[in-house]
PDB file with one MODEL, atoms N, CA, C and O in Angstrom:
MODEL        1
ATOM      1  N   MET A   1      -7.500  30.857  15.692  1.00  0.00           N
ATOM      2  CA  MET A   1      -7.671  32.107  14.438  1.00  0.00           C
ATOM      3  C   MET A   1      -6.465  31.857  13.860  1.00  0.00           C
ATOM      4  O   MET A   1      -5.317  31.788  14.299  1.00  0.00           O
ATOM      5  N   PRO A   2      -7.337  31.642  11.969  1.00  0.00           N
ATOM      6  CA  PRO A   2      -6.222  31.316  10.759  1.00  0.00           C
ATOM      7  C   PRO A   2      -5.620  32.643  11.250  1.00  0.00           C
ATOM      8  O   PRO A   2      -6.008  33.479  12.066  1.00  0.00           O
ATOM      9  N   VAL A   3      -4.413  32.528  10.377  1.00  0.00           N
ATOM     10  CA  VAL A   3      -3.849  34.023  10.052  1.00  0.00           C
ATOM     11  C   VAL A   3      -3.341  33.788   8.274  1.00  0.00           C
ATOM     12  O   VAL A   3      -2.481  33.177   7.639  1.00  0.00           O
ATOM     13  N   PHE A   4      -4.637  34.820   7.999  1.00  0.00           N
ATOM     14  CA  PHE A   4      -4.350  34.391   6.401  1.00  0.00           C
ATOM     15  C   PHE A   4      -3.660  35.943   5.868  1.00  0.00           C
ATOM     16  O   PHE A   4      -3.848  36.954   6.545  1.00  0.00           O
ATOM     17  N   TYR A   5      -2.762  35.978   4.436  1.00  0.00           N
ATOM     18  CA  TYR A   5      -2.338  36.933   3.854  1.00  0.00           C
ATOM     19  C   TYR A   5      -2.676  37.248   2.843  1.00  0.00           C
ATOM     20  O   TYR A   5      -2.970  36.507   1.905  1.00  0.00           O
ATOM     21  N   LEU A   6      -2.693  38.797   2.889  1.00  0.00           N
ATOM     22  CA  LEU A   6      -3.799  39.251   1.504  1.00  0.00           C
ATOM     23  C   LEU A   6      -2.319  40.245   0.344  1.00  0.00           C
ATOM     24  O   LEU A   6      -1.521  41.152   0.580  1.00  0.00           O
ATOM     25  N   HIS A   7      -2.599  39.527  -0.674  1.00  0.00           N
ATOM     26  CA  HIS A   7      -1.077  39.949  -1.526  1.00  0.00           C
ATOM     27  C   HIS A   7      -1.585  40.887  -2.529  1.00  0.00           C
ATOM     28  O   HIS A   7      -2.795  40.721  -2.684  1.00  0.00           O
ATOM     29  N   ILE A   8      -1.142  41.727  -3.199  1.00  0.00           N
ATOM     30  CA  ILE A   8      -1.829  42.258  -3.770  1.00  0.00           C
ATOM     31  C   ILE A   8      -0.887  41.778  -6.026  1.00  0.00           C
ATOM     32  O   ILE A   8       0.285  41.871  -6.389  1.00  0.00           O
ATOM     33  N   SER A   9      -1.551  41.547  -6.454  1.00  0.00           N
ATOM     34  CA  SER A   9      -0.858  41.319  -8.108  1.00  0.00           C
ATOM     35  C   SER A   9      -0.858  42.456  -8.654  1.00  0.00           C
ATOM     36  O   SER A   9      -1.875  43.148  -8.697  1.00  0.00           O
ATOM     37  N   ASP A  10       0.420  42.864  -9.214  1.00  0.00           N
ATOM     38  CA  ASP A  10      -0.586  44.533 -10.136  1.00  0.00           C
ATOM     39  C   ASP A  10       0.384  44.054 -11.565  1.00  0.00           C
ATOM     40  O   ASP A  10       1.454  44.571 -11.885  1.00  0.00           O
ATOM     41  N   GLY A  11      -0.413  42.787 -12.383  1.00  0.00           N
ATOM     42  CA  GLY A  11       0.328  42.604 -13.665  1.00  0.00           C
ATOM     43  C   GLY A  11       1.813  41.572 -12.955  1.00  0.00           C
ATOM     44  O   GLY A  11       1.697  40.945 -11.902  1.00  0.00           O
ATOM     45  N   ASP A  12       2.686  41.586 -13.511  1.00  0.00           N
ATOM     46  CA  ASP A  12       3.423  41.047 -13.132  1.00  0.00           C
ATOM     47  C   ASP A  12       4.360  40.771 -11.795  1.00  0.00           C
ATOM     48  O   ASP A  12       4.942  39.736 -11.470  1.00  0.00           O
ATOM     49  N   GLU A  13       4.292  42.339 -10.987  1.00  0.00           N
ATOM     50  CA  GLU A  13       4.139  42.221  -9.505  1.00  0.00           C
ATOM     51  C   GLU A  13       3.665  42.017  -8.689  1.00  0.00           C
ATOM     52  O   GLU A  13       2.661  42.696  -8.469  1.00  0.00           O
ATOM     53  N   LEU A  14       4.139  40.725  -7.474  1.00  0.00           N
ATOM     54  CA  LEU A  14       3.378  40.246  -6.570  1.00  0.00           C
ATOM     55  C   LEU A  14       3.700  41.231  -5.061  1.00  0.00           C
ATOM     56  O   LEU A  14       4.710  41.174  -4.359  1.00  0.00           O
ATOM     57  N   ILE A  15       2.617  42.011  -4.893  1.00  0.00           N
ATOM     58  CA  ILE A  15       3.309  42.992  -3.331  1.00  0.00           C
ATOM     59  C   ILE A  15       2.340  42.181  -2.107  1.00  0.00           C
ATOM     60  O   ILE A  15       1.169  42.022  -1.762  1.00  0.00           O
ATOM     61  N   ARG A  16       3.892  41.769  -1.702  1.00  0.00           N
ATOM     62  CA  ARG A  16       3.420  40.835  -0.231  1.00  0.00           C
ATOM     63  C   ARG A  16       3.047  40.984   1.017  1.00  0.00           C
ATOM     64  O   ARG A  16       3.823  41.300   1.919  1.00  0.00           O
ATOM     65  N   ASP A  17       1.443  40.698   1.202  1.00  0.00           N
ATOM     66  CA  ASP A  17       1.648  40.928   2.826  1.00  0.00           C
ATOM     67  C   ASP A  17       2.399  40.504   3.494  1.00  0.00           C
ATOM     68  O   ASP A  17       2.738  39.321   3.455  1.00  0.00           O
ATOM     69  N   PRO A  18       2.927  41.482   4.398  1.00  0.00           N
ATOM     70  CA  PRO A  18       4.040  40.519   5.952  1.00  0.00           C
ATOM     71  C   PRO A  18       4.260  40.098   6.921  1.00  0.00           C
ATOM     72  O   PRO A  18       5.047  39.502   7.656  1.00  0.00           O
ATOM     73  N   GLU A  19       2.701  40.876   6.678  1.00  0.00           N
ATOM     74  CA  GLU A  19       2.443  40.152   8.708  1.00  0.00           C
ATOM     75  C   GLU A  19       0.926  39.512   8.572  1.00  0.00           C
ATOM     76  O   GLU A  19       0.455  38.880   9.518  1.00  0.00           O
ATOM     77  N   GLY A  20       0.266  39.685   7.480  1.00  0.00           N
ATOM     78  CA  GLY A  20      -1.214  38.822   7.659  1.00  0.00           C
ATOM     79  C   GLY A  20      -1.897  39.247   8.651  1.00  0.00           C
ATOM     80  O   GLY A  20      -1.390  40.068   9.416  1.00  0.00           O
ATOM     81  N   ALA A  21      -3.151  38.792   8.839  1.00  0.00           N
ATOM     82  CA  ALA A  21      -3.552  38.641   9.271  1.00  0.00           C
ATOM     83  C   ALA A  21      -4.435  38.127   9.710  1.00  0.00           C
ATOM     84  O   ALA A  21      -4.771  37.337   8.829  1.00  0.00           O
ATOM     85  N   TYR A  22      -5.597  37.937  11.143  1.00  0.00           N
ATOM     86  CA  TYR A  22      -5.871  36.668  11.559  1.00  0.00           C
ATOM     87  C   TYR A  22      -8.038  37.098  11.066  1.00  0.00           C
ATOM     88  O   TYR A  22      -8.578  38.188  10.876  1.00  0.00           O
ATOM     89  N   PHE A  23      -8.409  36.206  11.046  1.00  0.00           N
ATOM     90  CA  PHE A  23      -9.194  36.503  10.252  1.00  0.00           C
ATOM     91  C   PHE A  23     -10.482  34.206  11.275  1.00  0.00           C
ATOM     92  O   PHE A  23     -10.018  33.119  11.619  1.00  0.00           O
ATOM     93  N   HIS A  24     -11.743  34.685  11.262  1.00  0.00           N
ATOM     94  CA  HIS A  24     -12.288  33.838  11.591  1.00  0.00           C
ATOM     95  C   HIS A  24     -12.187  32.349  10.530  1.00  0.00           C
ATOM     96  O   HIS A  24     -12.162  31.182  10.921  1.00  0.00           O
ATOM     97  N   ASP A  25     -12.144  32.836   9.161  1.00  0.00           N
ATOM     98  CA  ASP A  25     -12.463  31.949   8.340  1.00  0.00           C
ATOM     99  C   ASP A  25     -11.969  32.176   6.555  1.00  0.00           C
ATOM    100  O   ASP A  25     -10.991  32.892   6.335  1.00  0.00           O
ATOM    101  N   LEU A  26     -12.519  31.693   5.681  1.00  0.00           N
ATOM    102  CA  LEU A  26     -11.982  32.052   4.228  1.00  0.00           C
ATOM    103  C   LEU A  26     -12.654  33.064   3.969  1.00  0.00           C
ATOM    104  O   LEU A  26     -11.908  34.043   3.938  1.00  0.00           O
ATOM    105  N   ASP A  27     -13.869  33.361   3.733  1.00  0.00           N
ATOM    106  CA  ASP A  27     -15.428  33.691   4.220  1.00  0.00           C
ATOM    107  C   ASP A  27     -15.129  35.230   4.341  1.00  0.00           C
ATOM    108  O   ASP A  27     -15.288  36.141   3.528  1.00  0.00           O
ATOM    109  N   ALA A  28     -14.515  35.213   5.966  1.00  0.00           N
ATOM    110  CA  ALA A  28     -14.016  36.571   6.445  1.00  0.00           C
ATOM    111  C   ALA A  28     -12.727  37.533   5.741  1.00  0.00           C
ATOM    112  O   ALA A  28     -12.749  38.699   5.346  1.00  0.00           O
ATOM    113  N   ALA A  29     -11.916  36.795   5.761  1.00  0.00           N
ATOM    114  CA  ALA A  29     -11.065  36.645   4.604  1.00  0.00           C
ATOM    115  C   ALA A  29     -10.753  37.389   2.762  1.00  0.00           C
ATOM    116  O   ALA A  29      -9.948  37.984   2.045  1.00  0.00           O
ATOM    117  N   ARG A  30     -12.305  36.668   2.844  1.00  0.00           N
ATOM    118  CA  ARG A  30     -12.610  37.291   1.527  1.00  0.00           C
ATOM    119  C   ARG A  30     -13.148  38.519   1.297  1.00  0.00           C
ATOM    120  O   ARG A  30     -13.011  39.313   0.367  1.00  0.00           O
ATOM    121  N   ALA A  31     -14.065  38.549   2.747  1.00  0.00           N
ATOM    122  CA  ALA A  31     -14.417  40.261   2.786  1.00  0.00           C
ATOM    123  C   ALA A  31     -14.039  41.036   2.742  1.00  0.00           C
ATOM    124  O   ALA A  31     -14.412  42.027   2.116  1.00  0.00           O
ATOM    125  N   GLU A  32     -12.729  40.833   3.691  1.00  0.00           N
ATOM    126  CA  GLU A  32     -11.688  42.006   4.065  1.00  0.00           C
ATOM    127  C   GLU A  32     -11.253  42.282   2.560  1.00  0.00           C
ATOM    128  O   GLU A  32     -11.231  43.391   2.027  1.00  0.00           O
ATOM    129  N   ALA A  33     -10.896  41.016   1.949  1.00  0.00           N
ATOM    130  CA  ALA A  33      -9.797  41.367   0.349  1.00  0.00           C
ATOM    131  C   ALA A  33     -10.707  42.148  -0.239  1.00  0.00           C
ATOM    132  O   ALA A  33     -10.262  43.286  -0.381  1.00  0.00           O
ATOM    133  N   ILE A  34     -11.888  42.003  -0.675  1.00  0.00           N
ATOM    134  CA  ILE A  34     -12.753  43.092  -1.316  1.00  0.00           C
ATOM    135  C   ILE A  34     -12.906  44.541  -0.762  1.00  0.00           C
ATOM    136  O   ILE A  34     -12.872  45.523  -1.504  1.00  0.00           O
ATOM    137  N   HIS A  35     -13.081  44.617   0.617  1.00  0.00           N
ATOM    138  CA  HIS A  35     -12.840  45.867   1.204  1.00  0.00           C
ATOM    139  C   HIS A  35     -12.186  46.596   0.972  1.00  0.00           C
ATOM    140  O   HIS A  35     -12.393  47.732   0.545  1.00  0.00           O
ATOM    141  N   SER A  36     -11.000  45.930   1.280  1.00  0.00           N
ATOM    142  CA  SER A  36      -9.220  46.721   0.916  1.00  0.00           C
ATOM    143  C   SER A  36      -9.154  46.622  -1.117  1.00  0.00           C
ATOM    144  O   SER A  36      -8.652  47.564  -1.729  1.00  0.00           O
ATOM    145  N   ALA A  37      -9.557  45.749  -1.657  1.00  0.00           N
ATOM    146  CA  ALA A  37      -9.144  46.081  -2.910  1.00  0.00           C
ATOM    147  C   ALA A  37     -10.559  47.142  -3.786  1.00  0.00           C
ATOM    148  O   ALA A  37     -10.843  47.110  -4.983  1.00  0.00           O
ATOM    149  N   ARG A  38     -11.129  47.882  -2.834  1.00  0.00           N
ATOM    150  CA  ARG A  38     -12.539  49.142  -3.175  1.00  0.00           C
ATOM    151  C   ARG A  38     -11.403  50.113  -2.430  1.00  0.00           C
ATOM    152  O   ARG A  38     -11.134  51.200  -2.941  1.00  0.00           O
ATOM    153  N   GLU A  39     -10.867  49.755  -1.423  1.00  0.00           N
ATOM    154  CA  GLU A  39     -10.264  51.227  -0.886  1.00  0.00           C
ATOM    155  C   GLU A  39      -8.984  51.405  -1.985  1.00  0.00           C
ATOM    156  O   GLU A  39      -8.740  52.540  -2.394  1.00  0.00           O
ATOM    157  N   LEU A  40      -8.199  50.289  -2.437  1.00  0.00           N
ATOM    158  CA  LEU A  40      -6.844  50.429  -2.624  1.00  0.00           C
ATOM    159  C   LEU A  40      -7.259  51.611  -4.356  1.00  0.00           C
ATOM    160  O   LEU A  40      -6.572  52.576  -4.691  1.00  0.00           O
ATOM    161  N   MET A  41      -8.633  51.051  -5.185  1.00  0.00           N
ATOM    162  CA  MET A  41      -8.829  51.178  -6.080  1.00  0.00           C
ATOM    163  C   MET A  41      -9.135  53.351  -5.830  1.00  0.00           C
ATOM    164  O   MET A  41      -8.933  54.293  -6.596  1.00  0.00           O
ATOM    165  N   ALA A  42      -9.566  53.284  -4.690  1.00  0.00           N
ATOM    166  CA  ALA A  42     -10.313  54.570  -4.673  1.00  0.00           C
ATOM    167  C   ALA A  42      -9.433  55.976  -4.602  1.00  0.00           C
ATOM    168  O   ALA A  42      -9.409  57.099  -5.104  1.00  0.00           O
ATOM    169  N   ASP A  43      -8.721  55.151  -3.633  1.00  0.00           N
ATOM    170  CA  ASP A  43      -6.858  55.866  -3.491  1.00  0.00           C
ATOM    171  C   ASP A  43      -5.869  56.129  -4.615  1.00  0.00           C
ATOM    172  O   ASP A  43      -4.899  56.887  -4.639  1.00  0.00           O
ATOM    173  N   SER A  44      -6.370  55.299  -5.553  1.00  0.00           N
ATOM    174  CA  SER A  44      -5.505  54.935  -7.429  1.00  0.00           C
ATOM    175  C   SER A  44      -5.816  55.995  -8.049  1.00  0.00           C
ATOM    176  O   SER A  44      -5.020  56.633  -8.738  1.00  0.00           O
ATOM    177  N   ILE A  45      -7.474  56.407  -7.797  1.00  0.00           N
ATOM    178  CA  ILE A  45      -8.293  57.383  -8.502  1.00  0.00           C
ATOM    179  C   ILE A  45      -7.646  58.570  -8.012  1.00  0.00           C
ATOM    180  O   ILE A  45      -7.164  59.304  -8.875  1.00  0.00           O
ATOM    181  N   VAL A  46      -7.527  58.928  -6.759  1.00  0.00           N
ATOM    182  CA  VAL A  46      -7.155  59.797  -6.037  1.00  0.00           C
ATOM    183  C   VAL A  46      -5.409  60.518  -6.400  1.00  0.00           C
ATOM    184  O   VAL A  46      -4.865  61.613  -6.255  1.00  0.00           O
ATOM    185  N   SER A  47      -5.044  59.231  -6.904  1.00  0.00           N
ATOM    186  CA  SER A  47      -3.135  59.204  -6.193  1.00  0.00           C
ATOM    187  C   SER A  47      -2.610  59.564  -7.647  1.00  0.00           C
ATOM    188  O   SER A  47      -1.840  60.495  -7.885  1.00  0.00           O
ATOM    189  N   GLU A  48      -3.218  58.557  -8.724  1.00  0.00           N
ATOM    190  CA  GLU A  48      -2.985  58.347  -9.533  1.00  0.00           C
ATOM    191  C   GLU A  48      -3.934  58.293 -11.038  1.00  0.00           C
ATOM    192  O   GLU A  48      -3.449  57.942 -12.113  1.00  0.00           O
ATOM    193  N   GLY A  49      -5.206  58.671 -10.864  1.00  0.00           N
ATOM    194  CA  GLY A  49      -5.750  59.144 -11.728  1.00  0.00           C
ATOM    195  C   GLY A  49      -6.275  58.110 -12.407  1.00  0.00           C
ATOM    196  O   GLY A  49      -6.804  58.354 -13.492  1.00  0.00           O
ATOM    197  N   ARG A  50      -6.229  56.561 -11.838  1.00  0.00           N
ATOM    198  CA  ARG A  50      -6.641  55.652 -12.571  1.00  0.00           C
ATOM    199  C   ARG A  50      -7.317  55.006 -12.032  1.00  0.00           C
ATOM    200  O   ARG A  50      -7.398  55.236 -10.826  1.00  0.00           O
ATOM    201  N   ILE A  51      -8.045  54.023 -12.518  1.00  0.00           N
ATOM    202  CA  ILE A  51      -8.943  52.878 -10.963  1.00  0.00           C
ATOM    203  C   ILE A  51      -7.921  51.836 -10.847  1.00  0.00           C
ATOM    204  O   ILE A  51      -7.635  51.629  -9.667  1.00  0.00           O
ATOM    205  N   GLY A  52      -7.392  51.243 -11.533  1.00  0.00           N
ATOM    206  CA  GLY A  52      -6.645  50.027 -11.469  1.00  0.00           C
ATOM    207  C   GLY A  52      -7.301  48.702 -11.099  1.00  0.00           C
ATOM    208  O   GLY A  52      -7.018  47.873 -10.233  1.00  0.00           O
ATOM    209  N   VAL A  53      -8.106  48.746 -11.868  1.00  0.00           N
ATOM    210  CA  VAL A  53      -9.098  46.987 -11.749  1.00  0.00           C
ATOM    211  C   VAL A  53      -8.476  46.180 -12.571  1.00  0.00           C
ATOM    212  O   VAL A  53      -8.918  45.049 -12.775  1.00  0.00           O
ATOM    213  N   GLU A  54      -7.390  46.623 -13.150  1.00  0.00           N
ATOM    214  CA  GLU A  54      -6.193  44.787 -13.555  1.00  0.00           C
ATOM    215  C   GLU A  54      -5.897  44.375 -12.269  1.00  0.00           C
ATOM    216  O   GLU A  54      -5.862  43.191 -11.935  1.00  0.00           O
ATOM    217  N   ARG A  55      -5.675  45.347 -11.509  1.00  0.00           N
ATOM    218  CA  ARG A  55      -5.043  44.249 -10.023  1.00  0.00           C
ATOM    219  C   ARG A  55      -6.293  43.054  -9.674  1.00  0.00           C
ATOM    220  O   ARG A  55      -7.502  42.941  -9.877  1.00  0.00           O
ATOM    221  N   SER A  56      -5.007  42.128  -8.918  1.00  0.00           N
ATOM    222  CA  SER A  56      -6.375  41.513  -7.911  1.00  0.00           C
ATOM    223  C   SER A  56      -6.096  40.827  -6.694  1.00  0.00           C
ATOM    224  O   SER A  56      -5.175  40.038  -6.905  1.00  0.00           O
ATOM    225  N   MET A  57      -6.435  40.788  -5.671  1.00  0.00           N
ATOM    226  CA  MET A  57      -6.086  40.302  -4.525  1.00  0.00           C
ATOM    227  C   MET A  57      -5.925  38.727  -4.453  1.00  0.00           C
ATOM    228  O   MET A  57      -6.761  37.888  -4.789  1.00  0.00           O
ATOM    229  N   GLU A  58      -5.049  38.584  -4.096  1.00  0.00           N
ATOM    230  CA  GLU A  58      -4.355  37.339  -3.481  1.00  0.00           C
ATOM    231  C   GLU A  58      -4.682  36.978  -2.069  1.00  0.00           C
ATOM    232  O   GLU A  58      -4.328  37.645  -1.097  1.00  0.00           O
ATOM    233  N   VAL A  59      -5.474  35.730  -2.016  1.00  0.00           N
ATOM    234  CA  VAL A  59      -5.331  35.520  -0.179  1.00  0.00           C
ATOM    235  C   VAL A  59      -5.419  33.988  -0.291  1.00  0.00           C
ATOM    236  O   VAL A  59      -6.128  33.101  -0.767  1.00  0.00           O
ATOM    237  N   SER A  60      -3.886  34.255   0.678  1.00  0.00           N
ATOM    238  CA  SER A  60      -2.824  32.918   0.940  1.00  0.00           C
ATOM    239  C   SER A  60      -3.112  32.778   2.526  1.00  0.00           C
ATOM    240  O   SER A  60      -3.570  33.658   3.256  1.00  0.00           O
ATOM    241  N   ASP A  61      -2.737  31.466   2.884  1.00  0.00           N
ATOM    242  CA  ASP A  61      -3.138  30.470   4.170  1.00  0.00           C
ATOM    243  C   ASP A  61      -1.211  31.279   4.937  1.00  0.00           C
ATOM    244  O   ASP A  61      -0.541  32.270   4.646  1.00  0.00           O
ATOM    245  N   GLU A  62      -1.063  30.177   5.910  1.00  0.00           N
ATOM    246  CA  GLU A  62       0.000  30.656   6.858  1.00  0.00           C
ATOM    247  C   GLU A  62       1.399  29.658   6.272  1.00  0.00           C
ATOM    248  O   GLU A  62       2.442  29.482   6.902  1.00  0.00           O
ATOM    249  N   LEU A  63       1.180  29.289   5.379  1.00  0.00           N
ATOM    250  CA  LEU A  63       1.940  27.922   4.385  1.00  0.00           C
ATOM    251  C   LEU A  63       1.970  28.506   3.348  1.00  0.00           C
ATOM    252  O   LEU A  63       2.381  27.613   2.607  1.00  0.00           O
ATOM    253  N   GLY A  64       1.821  29.453   2.673  1.00  0.00           N
ATOM    254  CA  GLY A  64       1.912  30.442   1.649  1.00  0.00           C
ATOM    255  C   GLY A  64       0.737  29.816   0.590  1.00  0.00           C
ATOM    256  O   GLY A  64       0.681  30.460  -0.458  1.00  0.00           O
ATOM    257  N   VAL A  65       0.082  29.028   0.650  1.00  0.00           N
ATOM    258  CA  VAL A  65      -0.615  28.265  -0.268  1.00  0.00           C
ATOM    259  C   VAL A  65      -1.777  28.954  -0.501  1.00  0.00           C
ATOM    260  O   VAL A  65      -2.597  28.943   0.417  1.00  0.00           O
ATOM    261  N   ARG A  66      -2.200  29.883  -2.062  1.00  0.00           N
ATOM    262  CA  ARG A  66      -2.996  30.596  -2.529  1.00  0.00           C
ATOM    263  C   ARG A  66      -4.385  29.816  -2.405  1.00  0.00           C
ATOM    264  O   ARG A  66      -4.572  28.896  -3.202  1.00  0.00           O
ATOM    265  N   LEU A  67      -5.553  30.168  -1.294  1.00  0.00           N
ATOM    266  CA  LEU A  67      -6.448  30.259  -1.774  1.00  0.00           C
ATOM    267  C   LEU A  67      -7.396  30.355  -2.479  1.00  0.00           C
ATOM    268  O   LEU A  67      -8.164  29.474  -2.865  1.00  0.00           O
ATOM    269  N   LEU A  68      -7.384  31.907  -2.768  1.00  0.00           N
ATOM    270  CA  LEU A  68      -8.214  32.721  -3.799  1.00  0.00           C
ATOM    271  C   LEU A  68      -7.811  33.487  -4.369  1.00  0.00           C
ATOM    272  O   LEU A  68      -6.806  33.943  -3.824  1.00  0.00           O
ATOM    273  N   ILE A  69      -8.077  34.001  -5.370  1.00  0.00           N
ATOM    274  CA  ILE A  69      -8.469  35.363  -5.473  1.00  0.00           C
ATOM    275  C   ILE A  69      -9.317  36.179  -6.410  1.00  0.00           C
ATOM    276  O   ILE A  69     -10.183  35.783  -7.191  1.00  0.00           O
ATOM    277  N   VAL A  70      -8.793  37.682  -6.119  1.00  0.00           N
ATOM    278  CA  VAL A  70     -10.558  38.796  -5.710  1.00  0.00           C
ATOM    279  C   VAL A  70      -9.875  39.710  -7.010  1.00  0.00           C
ATOM    280  O   VAL A  70      -9.063  40.596  -6.743  1.00  0.00           O
ATOM    281  N   PRO A  71     -10.168  39.498  -8.059  1.00  0.00           N
ATOM    282  CA  PRO A  71      -9.869  40.333  -9.609  1.00  0.00           C
ATOM    283  C   PRO A  71     -10.492  41.343  -8.882  1.00  0.00           C
ATOM    284  O   PRO A  71     -11.621  41.096  -8.457  1.00  0.00           O
ATOM    285  N   PHE A  72      -9.884  42.675  -8.597  1.00  0.00           N
ATOM    286  CA  PHE A  72     -10.519  44.236  -8.053  1.00  0.00           C
ATOM    287  C   PHE A  72     -11.513  44.342  -8.973  1.00  0.00           C
ATOM    288  O   PHE A  72     -12.594  44.863  -8.703  1.00  0.00           O
ATOM    289  N   ARG A  73     -11.127  43.707 -10.476  1.00  0.00           N
ATOM    290  CA  ARG A  73     -12.660  44.265 -11.410  1.00  0.00           C
ATOM    291  C   ARG A  73     -14.061  43.522 -10.886  1.00  0.00           C
ATOM    292  O   ARG A  73     -15.138  43.967 -11.282  1.00  0.00           O
ATOM    293  N   GLU A  74     -14.018  42.481 -10.067  1.00  0.00           N
ATOM    294  CA  GLU A  74     -15.366  41.828 -10.026  1.00  0.00           C
ATOM    295  C   GLU A  74     -16.119  42.259  -8.668  1.00  0.00           C
ATOM    296  O   GLU A  74     -17.229  41.957  -8.228  1.00  0.00           O
ATOM    297  N   THR A  75     -15.009  43.143  -8.137  1.00  0.00           N
ATOM    298  CA  THR A  75     -15.296  44.085  -6.626  1.00  0.00           C
ATOM    299  C   THR A  75     -16.212  45.348  -6.607  1.00  0.00           C
ATOM    300  O   THR A  75     -16.795  45.751  -5.601  1.00  0.00           O
ATOM    301  N   VAL A  76     -16.279  46.044  -8.103  1.00  0.00           N
ATOM    302  CA  VAL A  76     -16.585  46.829  -8.540  1.00  0.00           C
ATOM    303  C   VAL A  76     -17.988  46.588  -8.358  1.00  0.00           C
ATOM    304  O   VAL A  76     -18.761  47.330  -7.751  1.00  0.00           O
ATOM    305  N   ALA A  77     -18.309  45.344  -9.005  1.00  0.00           N
ATOM    306  CA  ALA A  77     -20.189  45.326  -8.923  1.00  0.00           C
ATOM    307  C   ALA A  77     -20.768  44.774  -7.956  1.00  0.00           C
ATOM    308  O   ALA A  77     -21.964  44.608  -7.720  1.00  0.00           O
ATOM    309  N   MET A  78     -19.802  44.480  -7.376  1.00  0.00           N
ATOM    310  CA  MET A  78     -20.569  43.559  -5.670  1.00  0.00           C
ATOM    311  C   MET A  78     -21.568  44.427  -4.759  1.00  0.00           C
ATOM    312  O   MET A  78     -22.054  43.940  -3.739  1.00  0.00           O
TER     313      MET A  78
ENDMDL
END
């Protein structure tokens, strides 16, 4: 099973996922990125009083190649 890294981009800062996670495929990693983005936005509302829709989740492979970007804004309407 391949390893995918779910990094969080918050404007100019990239918060790297140091451990990664195993997913069956890129679609499964994308589904987890969407789920994580929604959880982070909910936490942000409680802790910061803002949604944080300007952030995005970057999914990379074990070589560090960015495979896709999931904008938080798009996860609200899904």
